[in-house]
MILUMRO-515258 format. One line per 8 residues: number of its first residue (from 1); their letters; for each residue x, y, z of C-alpha. Coordinates in nm, 3 decimals, m for minus. Layout:
NUM	a	X/Y/Z; ... .
// end
This chain:
1	mrtytlsg	m0.344/m0.106/2.102; m0.301/0.241/1.956; m0.538/0.389/1.701; m0.473/0.689/1.481; m0.676/0.877/1.228; m0.556/0.958/0.881; m0.563/1.334/0.840; m0.783/1.297/0.533 .
9	ylqkfitr	m1.046/1.141/0.757; m0.941/1.320/1.073; m1.273/1.453/1.189; m1.609/1.338/1.058; m1.819/1.578/1.257; m2.149/1.472/1.407; m2.291/1.805/1.307; m2.209/2.067/1.050 .
17	filigsfi	m2.232/2.429/1.156; m2.345/2.680/0.892; m2.328/3.037/1.011; m2.570/3.276/0.839; m2.585/3.615/1.004; m2.635/3.543/1.372; m2.801/3.205/1.319; m2.639/2.863/1.340 .
25	flsdieta	m2.806/2.577/1.160; m2.729/2.214/1.239; m2.745/1.932/0.988; m2.689/1.561/1.041; m2.371/1.411/0.902; m2.253/1.083/1.055; m2.002/0.905/1.270; m1.758/1.120/1.464 .
33	fasdftvn	m1.386/1.093/1.532; m1.347/0.740/1.396; m1.023/0.591/1.270; m1.006/0.387/0.953; m0.690/0.205/1.058; m0.532/0.052/1.365; m0.164/0.029/1.454; m0.103/m0.284/1.657 .
41	pnlrvfpd	0.157/m0.290/1.937; 0.523/m0.310/1.836; 0.657/m0.664/1.851; 1.009/m0.799/1.871; 0.991/m1.072/1.614; 1.239/m1.315/1.773; 1.386/m1.170/2.095; 1.750/m1.265/2.152 .
49	tvtqvett	2.093/m1.116/2.214; 2.196/m1.212/1.861; 2.229/m0.918/1.621; 1.942/m0.892/1.369; 1.990/m0.629/1.096; 1.916/m0.577/0.725; 1.559/m0.696/0.763; 1.345/m0.819/0.474 .
57	iathplnp	0.991/m0.963/0.455; 0.759/m1.135/0.204; 0.396/m1.252/0.193; 0.299/m1.601/0.077; 0.107/m1.569/m0.255; m0.113/m1.871/m0.180; m0.189/m1.790/0.184; m0.170/m1.422/0.282 .
65	mimagaav	m0.167/m1.512/0.650; 0.182/m1.659/0.605; 0.475/m1.418/0.597; 0.847/m1.478/0.620; 1.108/m1.234/0.743; 1.487/m1.253/0.736; 1.781/m1.069/0.890; 2.160/m1.083/0.904 .
73	tdvypggy	2.263/m1.247/1.232; 2.593/m1.314/1.412; 2.515/m1.653/1.560; 2.877/m1.748/1.620; 3.187/m1.532/1.682; 3.333/m1.394/1.362; 3.071/m1.563/1.146; 2.745/m1.453/0.992 .
81	ttgvyltt	2.436/m1.621/0.865; 2.073/m1.532/0.808; 1.790/m1.571/1.052; 1.447/m1.652/0.908; 1.123/m1.594/1.098; 0.772/m1.712/1.019; 0.418/m1.602/1.100; 0.114/m1.806/1.005 .
89	ngglnwqg	m0.146/m1.564/1.144; m0.074/m1.244/0.956; 0.203/m1.118/1.183; 0.044/m1.157/1.526; 0.294/m1.423/1.638; 0.633/m1.529/1.505; 0.861/m1.829/1.527; 1.187/m1.921/1.361 .
97	knaikdsl	1.563/m1.948/1.400; 1.853/m1.707/1.403; 2.040/m1.930/1.158; 1.921/m2.107/0.846; 2.015/m2.476/0.856; 2.024/m2.762/0.611; 1.835/m3.089/0.656; 2.122/m3.228/0.868 .
105	ggiittvg	2.119/m2.932/1.104; 2.429/m2.762/0.966; 2.434/m2.382/0.970; 2.455/m2.225/0.625; 2.709/m1.944/0.626; 2.601/m1.620/0.459; 2.770/m1.281/0.456; 2.498/m1.020/0.415 .
113	npkiiidk	2.228/m0.853/0.205; 1.960/m1.120/0.254; 1.640/m1.089/0.053; 1.351/m1.332/0.098; 1.074/m1.405/m0.152; 0.803/m1.672/m0.178; 0.723/m1.798/m0.527; 0.400/m1.931/m0.680 .
121	ngtfilty	0.473/m2.284/m0.551; 0.512/m2.164/m0.194; 0.889/m2.214/m0.205; 1.086/m1.978/0.016; 1.384/m1.840/m0.178; 1.660/m1.656/0.007; 1.935/m1.474/m0.181; 2.244/m1.337/m0.006 .
129	iapsprpg	2.608/m1.250/m0.041; 2.798/m1.573/0.018; 3.161/m1.661/0.081; 3.343/m1.804/m0.216; 3.317/m2.183/m0.263; 3.690/m2.187/m0.338; 3.891/m2.263/m0.021; 4.085/m1.959/0.095 .
137	akdfkvgv	3.934/m1.724/m0.164; 3.818/m1.389/m0.033; 3.586/m1.282/m0.314; 3.213/m1.279/m0.243; 2.949/m1.450/m0.455; 2.570/m1.445/m0.474; 2.428/m1.748/m0.298; 2.077/m1.888/m0.288 .
145	systnngt	1.908/m2.124/m0.046; 1.553/m2.246/m0.088; 1.305/m2.414/0.144; 1.000/m2.620/0.052; 0.875/m2.656/0.411; 0.821/m2.296/0.523; 1.179/m2.249/0.637; 1.215/m2.556/0.858 .
153	ywsrtvyi	1.535/m2.639/0.673; 1.708/m2.505/0.363; 1.911/m2.621/0.068; 2.285/m2.579/0.084; 2.408/m2.272/m0.100; 2.337/m2.267/m0.473; 2.584/m2.028/m0.635; 2.475/m1.796/m0.914 .
161	pgidtadk	2.709/m1.891/m1.203; 2.953/m1.648/m1.358; 3.005/m1.387/m1.085; 3.322/m1.192/m1.018; 3.287/m1.013/m0.682; 2.926/m0.939/m0.584; 2.754/m0.683/m0.363; 2.399/m0.576/m0.279 .
169	cicatdnv	2.197/m0.863/m0.424; 1.818/m0.829/m0.449; 1.561/m1.079/m0.578; 1.198/m1.076/m0.690; 0.948/m1.335/m0.812; 0.672/m1.328/m1.074; 0.355/m1.406/m0.882; 0.113/m1.278/m1.150 .
177	pesayygn	m0.085/m1.573/m1.293; m0.153/m1.388/m1.620; 0.219/m1.344/m1.687; 0.391/m1.561/m1.947; 0.675/m1.597/m1.697; 0.461/m1.683/m1.395; 0.680/m1.853/m1.136; 1.015/m1.719/m1.259 .
185	syvvyner	1.236/m1.558/m0.996; 1.514/m1.310/m1.059; 1.821/m1.178/m0.884; 2.024/m0.863/m0.955; 2.343/m0.737/m0.795; 2.634/m0.506/m0.863; 2.997/m0.595/m0.910; 3.295/m0.398/m1.036 .
193	rgiyfsct	3.185/m0.374/m1.398; 2.812/m0.306/m1.363; 2.469/m0.447/m1.278; 2.418/m0.819/m1.335; 2.111/m1.042/m1.365; 2.020/m1.410/m1.330; 1.696/m1.609/m1.347; 1.553/m1.933/m1.211 .
201	tnsgrsws	1.256/m2.120/m1.357; 1.257/m2.404/m1.101; 1.215/m2.232/m0.763; 1.583/m2.162/m0.704; 1.731/m2.504/m0.774; 1.935/m2.376/m1.067; 2.007/m2.032/m1.212; 2.100/m1.895/m1.551 .
209	avkmispp	2.451/m1.769/m1.618; 2.465/m1.402/m1.525; 2.454/m1.127/m1.782; 2.539/m0.760/m1.746; 2.227/m0.551/m1.802; 2.365/m0.202/m1.738; 2.547/m0.007/m2.012; 2.911/m0.116/m2.058 .
217	myytrtga	3.075/0.200/m1.920; 3.248/0.170/m1.583; 3.104/0.397/m1.314; 2.982/0.343/m0.962; 2.648/0.161/m0.951; 2.583/0.025/m0.602; 2.238/m0.087/m0.493; 2.032/m0.240/m0.777 .
225	fvtvgqng	1.666/m0.328/m0.717; 1.441/m0.560/m0.920; 1.063/m0.581/m0.946; 0.813/m0.751/m1.179; 0.515/m0.614/m1.375; 0.177/m0.769/m1.444; 0.265/m0.891/m1.793; 0.595/m1.043/m1.685 .
233	evyvtwpy	0.806/m0.733/m1.742; 1.122/m0.728/m1.534; 1.233/m0.384/m1.416; 1.567/m0.301/m1.255; 1.679/0.029/m1.103; 2.019/0.137/m0.970; 2.200/0.453/m0.860; 2.428/0.597/m1.127 .
241	lknsekyv	2.692/0.834/m0.996; 2.917/1.008/m1.247; 3.102/1.295/m1.085; 2.837/1.561/m1.010; 2.572/1.387/m1.223; 2.334/1.166/m1.027; 2.068/0.944/m1.181; 1.866/0.635/m1.119 .
249	gfarstng	1.948/0.396/m1.401; 1.682/0.170/m1.543; 1.664/m0.157/m1.736; 1.359/m0.333/m1.877; 1.305/m0.683/m2.012; 0.977/m0.798/m2.166; 1.087/m1.156/m2.233; 1.180/m1.293/m1.893 .
257	gatwdstd	1.530/m1.146/m1.892; 1.645/m1.282/m2.229; 1.711/m0.932/m2.368; 1.723/m0.588/m2.211; 1.689/m0.218/m2.282; 1.887/m0.011/m2.035; 2.016/0.335/m1.962; 2.219/0.485/m1.682 .
265	tscpvypv	2.041/0.820/m1.706; 1.675/0.726/m1.684; 1.576/0.965/m1.405; 1.783/1.252/m1.259; 1.787/1.258/m0.879; 1.945/1.469/m0.608; 2.059/1.225/m0.342; 2.154/1.320/0.011 .
273	kndfrinl	2.516/1.393/0.080; 2.761/1.105/0.037; 2.545/0.974/m0.248; 2.243/0.800/m0.093; 2.414/0.776/0.245; 2.425/0.995/0.555; 2.669/0.939/0.838; 2.488/0.991/1.168 .
281	nlvktncl	2.598/0.902/1.519; 2.912/0.745/1.369; 2.714/0.496/1.158; 2.636/0.477/0.788; 2.265/0.512/0.715; 2.137/0.430/0.369; 1.889/0.599/0.138; 1.920/0.372/m0.168 .
289	pnaavdns	1.639/0.354/m0.427; 1.373/0.084/m0.383; 1.127/0.006/m0.663; 0.776/m0.142/m0.695; 0.511/m0.193/m0.963; 0.135/m0.151/m0.931; m0.011/m0.491/m1.027; m0.349/m0.426/m0.867 .
297	ggprngwi	m0.551/m0.407/m1.188; m0.675/m0.066/m1.072; m0.657/0.275/m1.241; m0.277/0.293/m1.205; m0.208/m0.064/m1.306; 0.143/m0.099/m1.451; 0.281/0.223/m1.305; 0.636/0.192/m1.170 .
305	yfvsserl	0.764/0.375/m0.862; 1.093/0.413/m0.685; 1.162/0.575/m0.350; 1.486/0.713/m0.209; 1.603/0.998/0.011; 1.687/1.324/m0.163; 1.797/1.677/m0.080; 1.650/2.015/m0.160 .
313	nanspayd	1.695/2.120/m0.524; 1.489/2.318/m0.771; 1.427/1.996/m0.963; 1.373/1.771/m0.661; 1.050/1.719/m0.466; 1.250/1.728/m0.140; 1.195/2.026/0.090; 1.518/2.004/0.288 .
321	scdvtvhc	1.847/1.815/0.307; 1.694/1.468/0.362; 1.338/1.380/0.259; 1.195/1.055/0.129; 1.078/1.105/m0.229; 0.892/0.893/m0.484; 0.929/0.905/m0.863; 0.667/0.752/m1.092 .
329	stdkgatw	0.659/0.628/m1.452; 0.328/0.561/m1.627; 0.487/0.432/m1.948; 0.693/0.131/m1.835; 0.996/0.337/m1.745; 1.033/0.536/m2.069; 0.983/0.861/m1.876; 0.955/0.959/m1.511 .
337	pykykvnr	0.744/1.277/m1.511; 0.592/1.252/m1.163; 0.781/1.310/m0.841; 0.654/1.376/m0.490; 0.776/1.426/m0.139; 0.661/1.132/0.076; 0.697/1.239/0.442; 0.452/1.510/0.547 .
345	dsgsyhyq	0.653/1.676/0.825; 0.722/2.048/0.810; 0.939/2.307/0.982; 1.306/2.247/1.056; 1.470/1.975/0.855; 1.482/1.619/0.980; 1.633/1.295/0.857; 1.416/1.044/0.674 .
353	ifpainid	1.625/0.739/0.583; 1.610/0.365/0.499; 1.302/0.396/0.272; 1.121/0.077/0.166; 0.817/0.061/m0.065; 0.527/m0.178/m0.112; 0.221/m0.152/m0.338; m0.071/m0.350/m0.203 .
361	nsgnlnvv	m0.345/m0.535/m0.390; m0.558/m0.220/m0.403; m0.284/m0.011/m0.563; m0.199/0.188/m0.250; 0.161/0.303/m0.203; 0.307/0.212/0.137; 0.645/0.362/0.222; 0.821/0.280/0.551 .
369	yydtrntv	1.125/0.472/0.678; 1.314/0.595/0.985; 1.239/0.954/1.087; 1.380/1.206/1.338; 1.091/1.456/1.312; 0.999/1.419/1.680; 1.353/1.472/1.812; 1.484/1.828/1.828 .
377	trdsfqvy	1.846/1.713/1.818; 1.777/1.496/1.510; 1.973/1.202/1.647; 1.693/0.964/1.754; 1.452/0.790/1.522; 1.102/0.651/1.503; 0.948/0.442/1.226; 0.680/0.591/1.002 .
385	lsrstngg	0.451/0.459/0.733; 0.343/0.704/0.465; 0.049/0.583/0.258; m0.091/0.717/m0.069; m0.416/0.606/m0.230; m0.373/0.821/m0.542; m0.038/0.732/m0.693; 0.175/0.950/m0.468 .
393	qnfedill	m0.004/1.282/m0.514; m0.094/1.282/m0.145; 0.047/1.087/0.147; m0.078/1.037/0.500; 0.180/0.970/0.773; 0.129/0.704/1.038; 0.364/0.669/1.334; 0.445/0.299/1.376 .
401	sdhkfklk	0.706/0.270/1.651; 0.600/0.322/2.012; 0.957/0.406/2.112; 1.256/0.607/1.996; 1.598/0.466/1.918; 1.938/0.621/1.857; 2.125/0.438/1.585; 2.487/0.394/1.689 .
409	qmvsskwl	2.785/0.167/1.654; 2.771/m0.181/1.798; 3.020/m0.290/2.057; 3.348/m0.400/1.899; 3.277/m0.769/1.953; 2.968/m0.736/1.730; 3.102/m0.520/1.449; 2.961/m0.639/1.119 .
417	faipsyig	3.246/m0.737/0.889; 3.486/m0.558/1.127; 3.343/m0.221/1.016; 3.245/m0.008/1.318; 3.012/0.222/1.122; 2.816/m0.048/0.935; 2.470/m0.151/1.060; 2.308/m0.276/0.739 .
425	tgigvtss	2.157/m0.138/0.421; 1.781/m0.158/0.444; 1.449/m0.259/0.598; 1.139/m0.430/0.458; 0.764/m0.392/0.421; 0.492/m0.617/0.281; 0.113/m0.620/0.265; m0.166/m0.874/0.293 .
433	dnkvvpfw	m0.536/m0.812/0.233; m0.603/m0.497/0.434; m0.279/m0.510/0.634; 0.058/m0.344/0.591; 0.340/m0.516/0.778; 0.672/m0.332/0.819; 0.985/m0.520/0.922; 1.260/m0.305/1.068 .
441	fdnsvnde	1.550/m0.330/1.312; 1.651/m0.099/1.592; 1.860/m0.096/1.909; 1.598/0.019/2.159; 1.641/m0.288/2.385; 1.973/m0.308/2.570; 2.150/m0.153/2.269; 2.103/m0.481/2.080 .
449	yqaftsiv	1.991/m0.449/1.718; 1.677/m0.659/1.689; 1.401/m0.715/1.433; 1.066/m0.542/1.501; 0.727/m0.532/1.335; 0.387/m0.373/1.390; 0.076/m0.465/1.191; m0.123/m0.176/1.047 .
457	efkpksfi	m0.480/m0.282/0.971; m0.686/m0.071/0.732; m1.061/m0.077/0.698; m1.150/m0.189/0.345; m1.344/0.015/0.092; m1.700/m0.084/0.005; m1.879/0.003/m0.317; m2.256/0.057/m0.339 .
465	kaipegff	m2.407/0.124/m0.682; m2.734/0.320/m0.690; m2.906/0.580/m0.912; m3.159/0.844/m0.801; m3.427/0.835/m1.071; m3.452/1.212/m1.119; m3.075/1.257/m1.151; m3.038/0.998/m1.428 .
473	nsvsqsln	m2.982/1.135/m1.778; m3.093/0.858/m2.012; m2.918/1.018/m2.311; m2.571/1.044/m2.157; m2.626/0.743/m1.932; m2.486/0.944/m1.641; m2.608/1.161/m1.355; m2.693/1.527/m1.403 .
481	srdtlkiy	m2.475/1.592/m1.098; m2.297/1.402/m0.825; m2.491/1.377/m0.502; m2.446/1.228/m0.159; m2.568/0.883/m0.066; m2.582/0.769/0.294; m2.546/0.397/0.356; m2.638/0.203/0.669 .
489	lrnsvspy	m2.549/m0.153/0.760; m2.826/m0.308/0.969; m2.843/m0.629/1.165; m3.003/m0.913/0.971; m3.255/m0.993/1.247; m3.527/m0.782/1.403; m3.518/m0.505/1.517; m3.253/m0.454/1.246 .
497	lvvdsakd	m3.040/m0.213/1.445; m2.789/0.005/1.265; m2.438/m0.138/1.305; m2.249/0.117/1.098; m2.299/0.400/0.854; m2.096/0.594/0.601; m2.158/0.837/0.321; m1.998/0.979/0.010 .
505	kidsvtfn	m2.092/1.111/m0.332; m2.225/0.888/m0.609; m1.991/0.878/m0.907; m2.186/1.033/m1.196; m2.057/0.778/m1.451; m2.010/0.449/m1.264; m2.291/0.516/m1.011; m2.066/0.376/m0.739 .
513	tevifina	m2.049/0.525/m0.392; m1.717/0.441/m0.229; m1.725/0.426/0.152; m1.537/0.285/0.451; m1.727/0.127/0.737; m1.541/0.184/1.062; m1.728/m0.031/1.313; m1.870/m0.327/1.121 .
521	vtgnyyvd	m1.719/m0.672/1.165; m1.742/m0.960/0.921; m2.103/m1.074/0.891; m2.431/m1.045/0.701; m2.618/m0.714/0.701; m2.907/m0.544/0.530; m2.785/m0.251/0.320; m3.012/0.051/0.376 .
529	ikhrnsig	m2.947/0.354/0.155; m3.088/0.705/0.172; m3.077/0.995/m0.070; m3.195/1.352/m0.002; m3.508/1.337/m0.222; m3.552/0.969/m0.311; m3.735/0.684/m0.143; m3.496/0.491/0.080 .
537	iwsknpvs	m3.445/0.124/m0.005; m3.306/m0.186/0.162; m3.128/m0.477/0.001; m3.350/m0.772/m0.087; m3.160/m0.995/0.155; m2.875/m0.955/0.404; m2.544/m0.895/0.224; m2.205/m1.039/0.321 .
545	yssstgln	m1.956/m0.783/0.454; m1.590/m0.873/0.514; m1.361/m0.676/0.745; m1.082/m0.762/0.497; m1.246/m0.688/0.163; m1.558/m0.481/0.239; m1.867/m0.536/0.028; m1.986/m0.464/m0.326 .
553	fdftsagq	m2.357/m0.431/m0.397; m2.542/m0.318/m0.709; m2.897/m0.177/m0.691; m2.898/m0.076/m1.060; m2.884/m0.407/m1.248; m3.197/m0.584/m1.117; m3.525/m0.467/m0.968; m3.515/m0.767/m0.737 .
561	safgdnlt	m3.201/m0.636/m0.567; m3.418/m0.414/m0.343; m3.650/m0.530/m0.067; m4.003/m0.538/m0.207; m3.859/m0.488/m0.558; m3.893/m0.120/m0.476; m3.707/0.026/m0.778; m3.812/0.182/m1.107 .
569	lrngkwcl	m3.665/0.099/m1.449; m3.530/0.390/m1.652; m3.365/0.316/m1.988; m3.211/m0.012/m1.875; m3.112/0.104/m1.526; m3.301/0.033/m1.205; m3.331/0.352/m1.003; m3.450/0.485/m0.668 .
577	ysgdinrd	m3.793/0.649/m0.691; m3.747/1.027/m0.673; m3.970/1.285/m0.505; m3.962/1.220/m0.128; m3.873/1.582/m0.057; m3.970/1.586/0.311; m3.806/1.247/0.383; m4.115/1.089/0.542 .
585	eiidiedi	m4.079/0.765/0.340; m4.376/0.832/0.110; m4.422/1.045/m0.202; m4.752/1.229/m0.169; m4.935/1.562/m0.170; m4.707/1.706/0.098; m4.406/1.673/m0.132; m4.602/1.836/m0.414 .
593	silendis	m4.692/2.127/m0.185; m4.328/2.184/m0.084; m4.219/2.183/m0.449; m4.490/2.430/m0.552; m4.393/2.668/m0.269; m4.025/2.652/m0.364; m4.109/2.722/m0.729; m4.323/3.022/m0.635 .
601	nnlggyin	m4.040/3.158/m0.419; m3.787/3.109/m0.703; m3.568/2.886/m0.486; m3.275/2.696/m0.628; m2.936/2.554/m0.544; m2.873/2.252/m0.326; m3.223/2.197/m0.185; m3.440/1.886/m0.160 .
609	sdvngdgi	m3.697/2.014/m0.409; m3.438/2.001/m0.689; m3.547/1.649/m0.776; m3.351/1.616/m1.100; m3.023/1.762/m0.971; m2.990/2.048/m1.220; m2.958/2.314/m0.950; m3.299/2.469/m1.028 .
617	tdasdmiy	m3.636/2.401/m0.872; m3.898/2.423/m1.146; m4.173/2.237/m1.326; m3.927/1.977/m1.460; m3.898/1.842/m1.106; m4.276/1.799/m1.072; m4.309/1.511/m1.317; m4.131/1.267/m1.082 .
625	idnnsfin	m4.343/1.361/m0.781; m4.666/1.351/m0.980; m4.596/1.009/m1.127; m4.469/0.849/m0.807; m4.738/0.992/m0.581; m5.001/0.865/m0.824; m4.880/0.505/m0.779; m4.842/0.547/m0.402 .
633	vscihp	m4.465/0.493/m0.384; m4.338/0.450/m0.029; m4.048/0.291/0.154; m4.061/m0.089/0.192; m3.841/m0.269/0.442; m3.857/m0.571/0.676 .
// end
């Protein structure tokens, strides 16, 4: 198992060195060189000699340990279908078949572009390009198969009604319980006249007649993508290529697809050469836009993002001829003011292609793509995950693949659709609790294109709410300044050994301290918190910590939340007693003496005797020490 460290957390030094003149002072900080995520070993999902390309993956909304992946396969000479693969333990092990079959065991023929989703009922829905139902006809349709038994067998092809000749179909499902259209699933695709849309309200058994949702002008629009917002909004993006003008088009429906607002020129982009495609090693590699919506309920709830690969331009976030970029709308697609480069490599240009995006339940952006940054000749790839916790403003890169691969043509007997240069149009990524699960294909084993995955497990955030008494401004109901809180998790039985620790600054308005515990496993722990000039406190009882979701604990809402009820009430908020300047777990004459000396020496700044956090040590700090020493305040713990 490989572990990496996000650069934002790269080194949490055991000691901090402060050089003043020729003296070096040491001050305690905390854990050193710890990683807040783990990359599990790469895994071939379903090893075989059958081709597996155009990978897609989805997480079960009712059971996040269940995920389903799909890929185009060539299970019989000259014919194609879709393989579907299943994990019931969060991606650690997989099973499945290289061909979807009906209840009688018959293989269901598909042509390409599979996309798998799992709806609110747990029904697996697979959309794909399908051969025409008319004997001898050569036009392609959009087909759907659904499974109610986790992919054991599938319905025969259900054809989307009213299609001419289809390409690049993509589907999405509304899994937001608050939505008025909860349980609807949608499919979009392009054909010769524009972008088309259809809907199912019964888990794929029947579909509405298609309607064109792009403007009525004829121009090239290949590669639509659909995603769903928290209030049931349906969003569709597509490339719009009109001579030298390049845009991502956008359509929005707020009534389940009944009516649409759309434009071809929603967001200008600067795609890589050949319009979202680069020809490398005699194969076509794609850089088509993929979209996602933040439905986390967090600070960026409702924001829409799309990723693609772009080239250097004064108006593009790309730094060279092929970078993955993300564009963001905060107003439901009306404008797209924010744009960022995703991959963090520097120096000579490299190729970043096949981008796929996922937004997890915490609102983090997870973008997976192929990357040549570690190959001087730029002809061999690895798979990277770039992750942003702040809406794309900053990304951290994580190397996923433990091997390199050189994308190239398949042998002639395996050519997809008799096209030597074609190897598929995209890869997939999903998330579950604190995991991100990419689903890609490469030819690293015997030159056979096979599906791969690698689970990335992130440590969850924990939130501890606490207020140092002296820092609390009862008028503004906020802190005079932000200050650091150190938090320990201790065993629930004597001798209550420290299991983990972390620290960060207390938010001056919410009073939350947001931390990540690196070493703790799921269990019950005492929460022990320390502040630079307050009495340390422990939680009243052991608190449940989950390695998936962290913990949330509030010391401010009840005096009984602390062991020994060791809190003081200030204007409706329970606070830590302030005044333990020398950190000896009691507020007494020694603390008063230190404060008096610091006042007489006109000391100020970030020092322990600044009990109220205003940056000045003066008589206003004395009131807390006087009052708390008078009532013999000290630390109370088991």
